[in-house]
Structure formats: structure tokens, C-alpha cells
C-alpha positions in Angstrom: -1.8 -5.0 -3.2 -5.5 -5.7 -3.7 -4.6 -9.3 -4.4 -2.2 -9.7 -1.4 -4.1 -12.7 -0.1 -6.1 -15.4 -1.8 -7.6 -18.7 -1.1 -6.1 -21.8 -2.9 -8.2 -24.9 -3.0 -6.7 -26.7 -6.0 -4.6 -29.1 -3.9 -5.6 -31.8 -1.4 -5.4 -29.4 1.6 -6.6 -25.8 1.8 -4.0 -23.1 1.6 -3.8 -19.3 1.9 -1.3 -17.6 -0.4 0.1 -14.3 0.9 2.3 -11.7 -0.7 5.4 -11.0 1.5 7.4 -7.9 1.0 11.1 -8.4 0.3 12.1 -5.0 1.5 13.7 -3.6 -1.7 11.5 -0.4 -1.5 12.9 0.3 2.0 16.4 0.5 0.4 15.4 2.9 -2.4 17.4 6.1 -2.2 14.6 8.6 -2.7 16.8 11.6 -1.9 19.2 10.8 -4.9 16.2 10.3 -7.2 14.9 13.7 -6.1 18.3 15.3 -6.7 18.6 13.8 -10.2 15.1 15.1 -11.1 15.9 18.5 -9.7 19.2 18.8 -11.5 17.6 17.7 -14.8 14.8 20.4 -14.5 17.4 23.0 -13.5 19.4 22.1 -16.6 16.4 22.8 -18.7 15.4 19.3 -19.5 11.8 19.4 -20.8 11.0 15.7 -21.1 12.8 14.2 -18.2 11.4 10.9 -17.0 13.0 9.9 -13.7 13.8 6.4 -12.6 11.3 5.6 -9.9 11.4 3.3 -7.0 7.9 2.2 -8.0 8.9 1.1 -11.6 9.2 -2.6 -10.5 6.9 -2.4 -7.4 5.4 -5.9 -8.0 8.9 -7.5 -8.0 9.3 -6.5 -4.3 6.9 -9.2 -3.2 7.0 -13.0 -3.2 4.2 -15.5 -2.6 4.3 -17.6 0.6 1.8 -20.3 1.3 0.2 -21.2 4.6 -1.3 -24.7 4.5 -3.8 -26.3 6.8 -4.7 -29.9 7.5 -8.1 -28.9 8.9 -10.3 -27.1 6.3 -12.6 -25.8 9.1 -9.6 -23.9 10.8 -8.4 -22.5 7.4 -11.9 -21.3 6.6 -12.3 -19.7 9.9 -9.0 -17.9 9.5 -9.8 -16.8 6.0 -13.2 -15.4 7.2 -11.4 -13.5 10.0 -9.1 -11.9 7.5 -12.0 -11.0 5.3 -13.9 -9.5 8.2 -10.8 -7.4 9.2 -10.6 -6.2 5.6 -14.2 -5.1 5.7 -13.7 -3.3 9.0 -10.6 -1.5 7.6 -12.6 -0.4 4.5 -15.4 0.9 6.8 -12.9 2.8 9.0 -11.3 4.4 5.9 -14.7 5.5 4.6 -15.6 6.9 8.1 -12.4 8.8 8.3 -13.0 10.2 4.8 -16.5 11.3 5.8 -15.2 12.9 9.0 -12.5 14.9 7.1 -15.1 15.9 4.4 -17.6 17.1 7.0 -15.0 18.8 9.3 -12.7 20.6 6.9 -12.8 22.8 3.8 -10.8 21.9 0.8 -8.5 24.8 1.5 -7.8 23.6 5.1 -6.9 20.1 3.7 -4.7 21.3 0.8 -3.2 24.6 2.1 -1.6 25.5 5.3 -3.1 28.8 6.4 -1.0 29.6 9.4 2.7 29.2 10.2 2.2 26.8 13.1 0.0 24.0 12.0 0.7 21.7 14.9 0.0 24.1 17.7 
């Protein structure tokens, strides 16, 4: 999804091209995939390669184009989207730092008591 939005200037008017999800992933029956994998492993299968909902992930998106008559407006919108992206990356890194400074690896990876949400 790192290329989910891009700026298109090859035509006469500026355009922003977005990836729109089609919703196929939402319909994937993950429980049946898990059961098939579990059954194969229980049957002694050593080289089982399960069908995955992510095998054709890129096919779950289509390009949509948003066009603008005014290049100034399209540039402003594009800059707003880029700024939002920068802020989200900063927030992700700040959260990562907070977790790293506040918890040990054991606390993150392993539940140490039977009531983790109390």
C-alpha cells in the first residue's frame, strides 16, 4: 500500500490517483483456511503450503482518479495528504519508542499473568 496515492500530471489537468479496496479480503473465510492447515498438519503433512487470503492481495484494489480544474487546489490537497502521511509516520515512531521505553520484550511477547486486561 506504499503506492496507494500518486500524483498524475501527464494530462491537461492535474489528477490524483488512489487505490480503492474492492472488499474481497473482507469476504475471506479465515476460519476455514485455519482448519485446512490444522487438518493437514494433524494428518502428518510435512510440506503443506496453505492457500492464503493474501496470495492475490494486489488484485483487491482498483485505481480511481480524482481530477481538478484548478492546479492550485489539487496541489494544496496533495500537500495536505503528504503532511498527514508524515504525521502518521511520526506518530508510529513515537508509539514504537514509547513501547520500547516502557516495556520489556517479555512483557510485549509473553503474557505473564492470567488477567492481562485488569
